[in-house]
N, C-alpha and C positions, 0 to 999 in steps of 0.2 A: 567616518571610519566605523561607526557603530553598525552600519548596514553590512559592511564586509565581515564583521565578526558574526553577525546573525547568519549570513549566507554560508560562512565556513561551518558554523554549528549545524545548520540544516543539512549541508552536504555530508558532514561527518556522521551525523545521526542516520541519514538515509543509507549510507554505505554500511554502517553497522547492522541496520535492520536487514539489508540485503544479504550480508554475510550470514547472519543468523538464520534467515530463511533457507538460503541455498546450501549451507553446510550443516545445518542441524535439523530443521523441520522436514525438508524434502527427502533427504536420504533415509530417514527413519520413518517416513510416512506418518508424521504427526500432524495434528491440526492446531490452529490458533483461532482466536476469536475475531470477530469483526470482518472487515473487508479482506484482510489477509487470509482469513479462514475460508471465505468464499472463493478467493483466488486459488487457494490450495485445493479446494474441492474441484474446481474447474480443471486444475492441473492433473489431479489424480484420476478423474473420470473421463475427461474429454481429451486430455493431452495438451490443453492450451497452456502456454507459458504463464507462470504464476503472476508476473508483473502485469502482463496484459489482462489477465483475469481480474486483478485488483483494480486496474484502471477502468475496465468496462463495467464492473459492478459499482464503481464509485460515481459514474456519470449521472445516474438518476438522482443521487443525493446532491450533486453539484447543481443540477438543474432546479431541484426543489429549493435548495438554499438560495439560489440566485433570485428566484421569483418571490419567495415567501419569507426568507430570513436574510435580507441584504446586510443587516448589521454584522453578520458573521464574516462577510467578505470585507 
């Protein structure tokens, strides 16, 4: 049951982040830090969807962590 609680918390947190980005940051053309900020920059200048920009900008970090920092995974 503990895994179900963790999954529910991850899903709820992800939904809240998505709502915050789509209903607060994007309409007012604000930026955030980290990968979300890079995804927002892609959205503002290229027109790429923010979520896709976050995923694409995260891929190099995942690859780096997979090869050099396996204990994070």
